[in-house]
C-alpha positions in Angstrom: 58.1 21.0 10.2 56.0 23.5 7.9 58.2 24.4 5.4 58.0 27.6 4.1 59.3 29.0 1.1 61.9 32.2 1.3 60.3 34.8 -1.7 62.9 37.0 -1.8 61.1 40.9 -1.9 62.2 44.0 -3.3 60.9 47.5 -1.5 58.9 50.2 -3.3 59.7 53.4 -2.3 56.3 55.5 -1.0 55.6 58.4 -3.7 53.7 59.2 -6.8 54.2 57.0 -10.4 53.0 57.5 -14.0 50.1 54.6 -14.3 48.0 53.9 -17.8 48.2 54.9 -20.9 48.7 58.3 -23.3 46.2 58.4 -25.8 48.9 58.7 -28.1 49.4 55.5 -27.3 45.9 54.1 -27.5 45.8 55.2 -30.8 49.3 53.2 -31.7 47.7 50.0 -30.6 44.4 50.8 -31.7 45.5 51.0 -36.0 48.5 47.9 -35.3 45.8 45.7 -33.5 42.4 46.4 -36.0 41.4 42.6 -35.3 41.3 43.1 -31.5 38.1 45.4 -29.7 39.4 48.7 -29.1 37.8 48.4 -25.3 40.5 46.6 -24.2 43.1 49.2 -24.9 40.9 51.7 -23.4 41.0 50.3 -20.3 44.9 51.9 -19.6 43.4 55.6 -20.7 44.0 58.7 -19.5 47.8 58.1 -18.0 47.6 59.8 -14.6 49.8 60.3 -12.0 49.1 58.2 -8.7 50.8 58.1 -4.8 51.3 55.1 -3.1 52.4 54.6 0.2 55.3 52.2 0.7 54.8 48.6 0.0 57.0 45.0 -0.9 56.6 43.0 -3.9 57.8 39.4 -4.5 60.6 39.9 -6.9 59.6 37.0 -9.4 56.2 35.1 -9.8 55.7 32.2 -7.4 57.1 29.7 -8.8 55.7 26.0 -9.0 58.3 24.5 -5.9 56.4 27.4 -4.2 52.9 26.6 -4.6 54.1 22.8 -3.9 55.5 24.0 -0.2 51.4 26.0 0.4 49.8 22.2 -1.0 52.0 19.9 1.1 51.9 22.0 4.5 47.6 22.1 4.2 46.6 19.4 1.7 45.2 22.2 -0.4 43.2 21.2 -3.4 43.2 23.8 -6.4 40.3 25.0 -8.6 41.8 22.9 -11.5 41.7 19.7 -9.1 38.7 20.3 -7.7 36.6 20.6 -10.9 38.7 18.7 -12.8 39.6 20.9 -16.1 41.7 23.8 -16.4 42.0 25.7 -19.7 45.6 25.7 -22.2 46.1 28.2 -25.4 47.3 26.1 -27.8 46.1 27.6 -31.0 43.1 28.8 -29.4 41.9 27.9 -25.8 40.6 24.8 -24.6 39.1 23.4 -22.3 41.5 20.8 -21.2 40.0 17.7 -18.9 42.9 17.2 -16.3 44.9 20.1 -16.7 45.6 21.5 -13.2 49.1 23.1 -11.6 51.1 19.8 -11.7 50.0 19.2 -15.4 49.6 22.4 -16.7 49.3 21.1 -20.5 46.9 17.7 -19.1 47.1 14.9 -18.0 50.2 13.9 -19.8 52.3 16.4 -18.9 54.4 17.3 -16.2 56.4 20.1 -14.0 59.1 17.8 -13.5 62.3 19.8 -13.2 60.1 22.6 -13.4 60.3 23.6 -10.1 61.5 27.1 -11.1 59.5 27.7 -13.6 56.0 29.6 -12.4 53.4 27.7 -11.0 50.4 27.8 -13.6 47.1 27.2 -13.9 45.6 28.5 -10.3 43.3 30.7 -9.8 42.6 33.6 -7.8 41.2 32.0 -5.2 44.0 29.7 -5.5 46.2 32.3 -5.2 44.4 34.6 -2.6 44.6 31.5 -0.7 48.2 30.6 -0.6 48.8 34.4 0.8 46.4 33.6 3.5 48.5 30.8 4.3 51.8 32.5 4.1 50.4 35.4 6.0 49.7 32.8 8.4 53.2 31.3 8.6 55.5 34.0 8.7 53.0 36.2 10.8 53.5 39.3 8.0 50.5 40.8 6.1 51.0 39.0 2.0 48.4 40.0 -0.1 48.4 39.8 -4.1 49.4 43.3 -5.1 46.9 46.2 -7.0 47.2 46.3 -10.5 48.5 49.7 -9.0 51.0 48.4 -6.7 52.0 45.6 -9.7 52.7 48.1 -12.4 54.6 51.0 -10.0 57.2 48.3 -9.4 57.1 47.6 -13.7 57.5 50.7 -14.7 59.1 53.2 -11.4 57.7 56.4 -11.8 58.5 58.0 -14.9 55.8 56.0 -17.3 57.9 53.6 -19.3 56.2 50.9 -21.2 58.6 48.1 -20.6 60.3 47.3 -17.2 63.9 48.0 -18.6 62.8 51.4 -20.4 60.8 52.3 -24.1 62.6 50.4 -26.2 60.9 46.8 -27.0 63.3 43.8 -27.4 62.1 40.5 -27.7 65.6 39.0 -26.3 64.6 40.4 -22.5 61.8 38.5 -21.3 59.4 35.3 -22.5 57.2 36.3 -25.7 55.7 35.6 -29.1 56.2 31.5 -28.4 59.6 31.3 -29.0 60.0 29.3 -25.9 56.5 27.8 -26.5 56.2 27.1 -22.4 57.2 29.0 -19.4 60.7 29.7 -18.3 62.0 29.8 -15.5 61.9 32.6 -13.3 65.1 35.1 -13.5 65.5 33.7 -16.6 65.9 37.4 -18.3 67.9 38.8 -15.3 69.0 41.2 -14.5 68.4 42.8 -18.1 65.0 42.8 -17.5 64.8 44.0 -14.4 62.4 47.3 -13.7 63.7 50.4 -11.7 62.8 48.8 -8.5 64.7 45.3 -9.3 61.6 43.4 -10.3 61.5 40.3 -12.6 59.2 38.7 -15.2 57.1 41.2 -15.1 56.8 40.8 -19.0 56.0 37.9 -20.5 56.4 34.4 -19.2 53.3 34.2 -16.7 49.5 37.0 -16.8 49.5 37.2 -13.0 46.6 37.6 -10.9 46.2 41.5 -9.0 43.7 42.0 -6.7 41.9 45.1 -8.6 38.7 43.8 -9.8 37.1 46.0 -13.0 33.3 45.5 -11.8 31.9 42.6 -13.8 31.6 39.1 -15.0 31.7 40.7 -18.5 34.4 42.0 -20.3 33.1 45.4 -21.3 32.2 47.5 -20.5 34.2 48.1 -16.9 32.7 49.1 -14.5 35.8 50.5 -12.9 37.7 52.9 -15.3 40.7 55.2 -14.9 41.9 57.0 -12.6 42.5 54.4 -10.1 40.7 54.9 -7.3 41.1 52.3 -4.6 38.3 53.4 -2.4 35.6 53.0 -5.1 34.9 49.3 -4.8 37.6 48.1 -7.3 39.5 46.6 -4.1 36.6 44.6 -2.3 37.8 40.7 -2.9 34.2 39.8 -2.3 32.4 40.2 -5.5 33.0 37.3 -7.9 33.6 39.5 -10.9 36.5 39.6 -13.4 40.4 40.3 -11.3 43.1 41.7 -13.7 45.8 40.4 -14.8 49.8 41.6 -15.8 51.9 41.9 -18.3 51.3 38.9 -20.8 52.1 36.0 -22.0 54.7 33.3 -23.4 52.2 33.7 -25.9 51.9 37.4 -26.8 54.0 39.5 -28.7 54.7 43.8 -27.7 51.1 44.7 -27.6 49.8 42.8 -24.7 53.3 42.4 -22.9 53.8 46.2 -21.7 53.4 47.3 -17.8 50.0 48.8 -18.9 48.3 46.6 -20.4 44.9 44.9 -18.4 43.8 42.1 -18.8 40.9 40.4 -16.5 39.5 37.2 -15.7 36.8 35.6 -12.9 38.2 34.2 -9.8 37.6 30.4 -10.5 39.4 31.0 -13.9 42.5 29.0 -14.6 45.7 28.8 -17.0 48.4 27.1 -18.3 49.7 30.6 -18.8 48.5 32.5 -15.8 50.3 32.2 -12.3 51.1 35.2 -9.4 53.2 37.0 -6.9 52.9 38.2 -4.0 52.8 42.0 -2.1 53.8 42.9 1.7 52.3 45.5 3.7 54.9 47.4 5.4 55.1 50.3 7.7 
């Protein structure tokens, strides 16, 4: 009998929220990170208010144990497994032969005793395949969250910088390479939780969303703010860069913010990238 993971979800009520970064915050980021291309932070402006209908989102990222249920049920082979390599960051980004979701740092590494950690080394395609399987198995409509859904779940309605508020506290998330790897989901809960009780939104792993920036190159983004779900950025067809949210366990507070946006190609996979799922509700 197929084992279907029990993903704990939280409900995000319908309503408006503040999305993006203020001009003042943008200028502060540019000053603090002069070595970073300012176009990365420009993706976050202007801050704007948008309305989202009610939806649900998983409280935590999908874990290795939950992803294993999917792989076992359908015999799924990830992008990294098919192509025989994945990206691992160890001071610099490296293409590592034999790296995959079961061996995220390379063939000598393992996820043994890490079933409660976020699954990593999964591409956007792999994450969408998981959602499709879960939808079929449960008869519910699971999907990768749009970046707007992700951001509202992370920060609530008031435009706060981090899920817990506007004051940075590195003790509330897996960041700055302090742990040196992923941490079990919920390790920092409930202190790290958003106004809607979502956990692990900051640090640990960068999380795939459904949204594209509309290009295969990092800049300039075709789809700019204000966010508009009807302008093509939620079209799943183009093989263009998709937005990742939340930062990683290696990043500091400038890149571990509710509004931070990164973008990778759908086939990309990293030892610090995972995902969570959302659920349409009436």
